[in-house]
C-alpha positions in Angstrom: -80.2 -17.5 -3.7 -76.7 -19.0 -5.8 -74.4 -16.8 -4.0 -75.5 -18.3 -0.5 -74.1 -21.6 -1.1 -73.3 -23.8 2.3 -70.0 -21.8 3.5 -67.6 -22.7 6.7 -69.7 -21.4 10.0 -66.8 -18.9 10.1 -67.4 -17.1 7.2 -70.4 -15.0 6.4 -72.3 -15.6 3.2 -71.2 -14.0 0.2 -72.7 -11.0 -0.7 -72.6 -9.2 -4.0 -70.3 -6.6 -2.9 -67.8 -9.4 -2.0 -68.0 -11.5 -5.2 -67.4 -8.6 -6.9 -63.8 -8.3 -5.5 -61.1 -9.9 -7.9 -59.6 -12.1 -5.1 -61.5 -15.4 -4.2 -62.6 -15.7 -0.6 -60.6 -17.5 1.1 -61.5 -19.3 4.5 -58.9 -19.1 7.3 -59.2 -22.3 9.5 -58.6 -21.6 12.9 -56.0 -24.3 13.9 -53.8 -23.2 10.7 -52.9 -20.1 12.1 -50.9 -18.8 15.7 -53.4 -17.7 18.4 -52.2 -14.4 18.1 -52.7 -14.2 14.3 -56.4 -15.3 15.0 -57.0 -12.7 17.6 -55.8 -9.7 15.5 -57.7 -11.3 12.2 -60.6 -11.3 14.4 -60.4 -8.0 16.2 -59.7 -6.3 12.4 -63.0 -8.0 11.6 -64.7 -6.7 14.0 -63.3 -3.2 13.5 -64.0 -3.4 10.0 -67.6 -4.8 10.2 -68.4 -2.0 13.0 -67.2 0.8 10.8 -66.7 -0.6 7.1 -68.1 -2.4 4.4 -65.3 -4.6 4.1 -65.5 -8.5 4.8 -63.5 -11.0 6.8 -61.6 -11.5 3.9 -60.0 -8.3 3.9 -58.7 -8.5 7.3 -57.0 -11.9 6.5 -55.5 -10.0 3.7 -54.6 -6.9 5.8 -53.4 -9.4 8.4 -51.2 -11.4 6.1 -49.9 -8.0 4.3 -48.7 -6.9 8.1 -47.2 -10.5 8.6 -45.6 -10.5 5.2 -44.1 -7.0 5.9 -43.1 -7.4 9.3 -41.1 -10.9 7.7 -39.7 -9.2 5.0 -38.2 -6.3 7.8 -36.9 -9.3 9.4 -35.3 -10.9 6.3 -33.8 -7.6 5.4 -32.4 -7.2 8.8 -30.9 -10.4 8.6 -29.6 -9.8 5.4 -27.7 -6.6 6.6 -26.3 -8.4 9.0 -25.1 -11.3 6.8 -23.7 -8.7 4.6 -22.1 -6.6 7.6 -20.4 -10.0 8.7 -19.3 -10.9 5.5 -17.8 -7.3 5.2 -16.0 -7.6 8.4 -14.6 -11.0 7.5 -13.5 -9.7 4.5 -12.0 -6.5 6.3 -10.6 -8.9 8.9 -9.0 -11.4 5.6 -7.8 -7.8 3.8 -5.7 -7.2 7.2 -4.1 -10.3 8.0 -3.2 -10.5 3.9 -1.3 -7.0 4.6 0.3 -8.3 7.9 1.6 -11.6 6.2 2.8 -9.1 3.2 4.4 -7.1 5.3 6.4 -10.6 7.1 7.1 -12.0 3.6 8.3 -8.6 2.4 10.9 -8.9 5.7 11.5 -12.4 5.2 12.5 -11.6 1.5 15.0 -8.9 3.0 16.4 -11.3 5.6 17.0 -13.6 2.5 18.6 -11.3 0.5 20.9 -10.2 3.8 22.1 -14.0 4.2 22.6 -14.5 0.3 24.9 -11.4 0.3 26.3 -12.8 3.6 26.9 -16.3 2.3 28.7 -14.4 -0.8 31.0 -12.7 1.6 31.6 -16.1 3.6 32.3 -17.7 0.1 35.2 -15.0 -0.8 36.5 -15.1 2.5 36.6 -19.0 2.2 38.1 -19.0 -1.5 40.9 -16.7 0.1 41.8 -18.6 3.2 41.8 -21.7 0.5 44.4 -20.0 -1.4 46.6 -19.2 1.7 45.9 -22.5 2.8 47.1 -23.7 -0.7 50.6 -21.3 -0.2 51.1 -22.4 3.4 51.2 -26.2 1.9 53.6 -24.8 -0.7 55.9 -23.3 1.9 56.0 -26.4 4.1 56.8 -28.7 1.1 59.6 -26.1 0.1 60.8 -25.9 3.9 60.5 -29.6 4.0 62.7 -29.9 0.9 65.3 -27.4 2.1 65.8 -28.9 5.5 66.6 -32.2 3.5 68.8 -30.4 1.5 70.4 -28.7 4.4 70.5 -32.4 6.0 72.4 -33.6 2.9 74.5 -30.7 2.8 75.1 -30.9 6.7 76.4 -34.6 6.0 78.5 -33.8 3.3 80.2 -31.0 5.1 81.0 -33.7 8.0 82.8 -35.9 5.5 84.5 -32.7 3.9 85.2 -32.0 7.8 86.6 -35.5 8.4 88.7 -35.8 5.2 90.3 -32.4 5.9 91.2 -34.0 9.4 92.4 -36.8 7.9 94.6 -34.9 5.8 96.1 -33.0 8.0 
């Protein structure tokens, strides 16, 4: 028989039924699968041999499908967790941005108040500067008047002496 080529001892020989499937027969190596997977495949194969006409190949495919399904569920859960974490990060960033915006608005208000206050201070300074110039001018005028008074006083004394001599 041409179908009964030498096969690894873990596989049954190919039959007409198994060679008509579209999947190639893949021999699972016991050392490439974890012990739990090997046990699950063997249980599944034993159940199929007892109740159906399936092959070891179908058991391996079913086990692989369960493993892939389990892995995909884990990947989906991981992605979902990552998305939730990214969403939480985004929400925290939004909150931080709102707080920073509010603080900058407060800073802006404070700066505007300071600018207005500086305008008042500059106006007061120019008023004081104007008053200081007026005081300086008054001091100069008082100094000039004192000089005139001193000259008048000196002249008055000369006139008194001149009147006293003539009398």
